[in-house]
N, C-alpha and C positions, 0 to 999 in steps of 0.2 A: 657669314659668320654670327649675325644676329639671330639667324633660325638655328643654329647650333646651341646658343647661349640659351634660347627659348626652350629648345628641347631638353636640354640638361636641367634648366629649371623646373620645368614640368616634371622631370624624372625626379628630382630632388624632393618637391612638393609630394609626389606619389609615394616615395619612399617613407618620408616623414608621417605622411597621413596612416601608412600601415603600421608604424611603430606606435603613434599617440591614440589612433582611433580604431575602435572596433564596431564593425556593422554586422548587425544580426537579422535575419529574415525575420518574417511574421511568426510568432508564438516559440521562437527558437532563443536559447539562452546557453551562455558559456562562461565558465570560471577562468579568470587569470591569476597566476600566483606570483608573489615577489619572491624572485630567488635570493632577496637580501634576508627578509624576515619570515617568509613562508606564508604570510596573510594572503588570504583569497580575496577576490573581488567578482561581482556577478555583472555579467552584460547580458542585457536583454534586448528585445527586437529594436531596430533603429540603430543610430550611432551612438557610441559612449566613449569617454577618454579613457586611455590605458596608459598609465605611466610607463617609459620605456624599461624599467627594471622589472616589468612585470611579463610574464610568457603566459600565452593562451593554454588551456589545460583541454586535453580530450577526456570525456565525448562532449559534443554539444547535446543540450537537454531538450527535449519537447515538451515545453509546457502545458499544452494542451493534451497530452497523453494521459490515459486514465486506465486503471485496471479495477476490476471488480472482485471485491473478496467476499466470499458467501461462506454458509455453514457447509456447503460441499465442495469447496475448493476456491480456485483462482481463475478469472476469466479475464482475458485481455480484449476488453471492448469498453465502448464510453456508456455512460450510465442512460443517455437517450437510447442508444441500441438496446440495452438490456429492457428498457421498459416498451420501446416501440414494437419490437420482436417478442414481447412477452417470456423472455427467458427465465424471468422470477418464478414463473410457473413451474420450471423444471428443476429448480433447486433441489438437491439432495438435503433432506432434513438431518438435524443432527439429535441424538436421543439425549434427553437432560432427566436428572432424578429430581423429583419433588419429593416432599415428605412422606408421601404415600403411594406413589406410583412412579411411572415413567411418562414423559410427554416427549412428542417429537417436533422440533422447532425448526424453521428455515429462516434465514435472514440474510442480509448483503448489505454492503457498504462500498462506496467509491473512493479510490484515492489516486491522486495527483501530485507532481512536484509543487513544492512550496516555496515561492518566491522568498529571498532572504536567506533560507536555509540549505540551499542547493549543495553546499559543502558536505553537510550531513549525508544528504542523499545519496552522493557519490561515495563516501567513506563506509557508511554502513549499509548500501547497496538498498534497491528498492525491493529486493526480493526478501530480505531480511525485515523491512518495514511492514511489507504484505503480511508476512507470519505472525510478525508481533501485534499487527491489528487483528488480526484473526484469533489471537492468543487471549487478547484483552476483552474482545467482545463475548467469546466464548466463556471465558472464566466470569464475567459480569453477569451474563445470562444465568449461569450454573448457579453461582451465589446467590441469587436472587430466587430461583426455583426451587433451591434446596431445601429453603426454610419456609416454604409455603405449601398449604395443601393444594391438590390438583385442582379442584373445584373453584378455589380463589383466584388461580392465575389463568384459568382456560381464556377468559376473555379480558386479559390484560394486556393485548398486543400493543397497544399505544403507550401505555405506561412502562412497559419494558423497553419498547423503541426509545423513549424520552430519557431512560435512565442511561441507555449505551450512548445516546447522544452527548449527554452532560460528560462522558468521559473525555470527548474531545472537544469541549467549550461549547456545547449546545449546538442549535438548529444553524446558527451561522457560520457558513462555508470557511470563512476567513478568520475565524475565531481561535484564539492560541491555546494549544494544548501541550502538555510535557511529551507525550508520545509525538505528536504530530512535529513538534519542533526538533526533538531528538533524533528524528529519521527523516527528516526534510520532506514531509508530506503532508498533504491537505487530505482529512478523513472526513467525507461528507455524505449526507443523506442515509446514515445508518437506519435500517428498517426491519424490524420483525415481520415477516409476511405470514406466517402461518405458526400456530401453536395448538397442536390438538394430542388425542390420545394415539392415533394411528391405528393400523390394523390389531384386532385382538390377536394375542400370541401366547402359546403355551411356555415360551422360552423367555419369559420375563428375567429370570435370574441371570441367565447369560447376556441378556441386553443390558442389565444392570452393570454387570461386570466390565462390558465393553464401553459403557458410558463412563465409569470410574477411570478406567484406564485410559481413555482419550484425555479426560480431564486432567489426570497426573502427568501424562506427556505434555500438555499444553503449560502446566504449571513449570514442569522441569525446563521448557523450552524457554518461558519467560525468566526463569531465575538462572539459566546458565547460558543466557544469550551471548555473554562476551567472549565464552570458549568455544571457539569454532567446531571442534571436535564433538564436544557434547552436545552442541547445537545442532549438528547434521545428525547425530543419534536421535536426538529428541524429534525432529523433523521427520526421520525415518518411522521411528515408532508410531507418531501421531499420524501420519498418513497412511499407514499401513493399517492401522486401527479403523480408520475411516475407509479402509479398503478401496482407496483411489476412486471415490465415489464422486467425480467431477464432472461438472456439466459438458465441458469440452473434451471429446472422447480420447484426446491424446494423453491424459491422465495427469497427474499433479506434477510429476518432474518435468513434463515438456511445458506445461503451464509456467511453472517457476522460471525454468531458463528463458522463456520467451518474454517475460517482464522487461529485463534489460532492454532488449531490442525494442519494445514498445517505448520506453522512455528516453532512451539514449541513441545517439547517431554519431558513429564513429569516422566517417568518412565525408 
């Protein structure tokens, strides 16, 4: 009889613990949502308390997951691997208009989930966060180069890198920024790796048209991000203009679809 009571007690304790406590393994997080108010709470590695009227939401989020947004597209890898394997040397450059010519610039930045804003990450999706980051960086570099002469900016990679970093709160990885909090991401290590005249070409007029078209698409993406149909069209136009010039050979469509798999675990 005593053994039966003990077993029942242990079972009840176990049941209650799963109702009130949430355990998350190393570097994993998950949201719970109140079915009364709709408010969400974050649960990170270790044990945390959960009110019984909160239910755990799928998916789990890998807080260490990172992707690299570059001038040539999106890479699902860590910043450390990006450097150790010298992938930065293979980034496809973007064409930018200066006051008197065209320059070719290659840049990259890393993004990962932002603690405290995971609800935004899930609602707006890491794919959109990555594309918005690309849009913001591209437009910032474009705006700066467009009002300067070519000879002025050829050796200003650090200056431009710092201007881009200030978009996201400076060089402090945990700095707060409007875009980072809005999309639930930490945007770190923005760096302009190269800025040059590129190969001499007789089709400068055509290249200038392509540059303007890409910029136009990115501005459209930024302005119309709330409309899913217009957003999809803007992404299509922008990625077609850059001609799927992505470092990973699968192309941008595969890269974008794999971002969620990198950040989320659904089982």
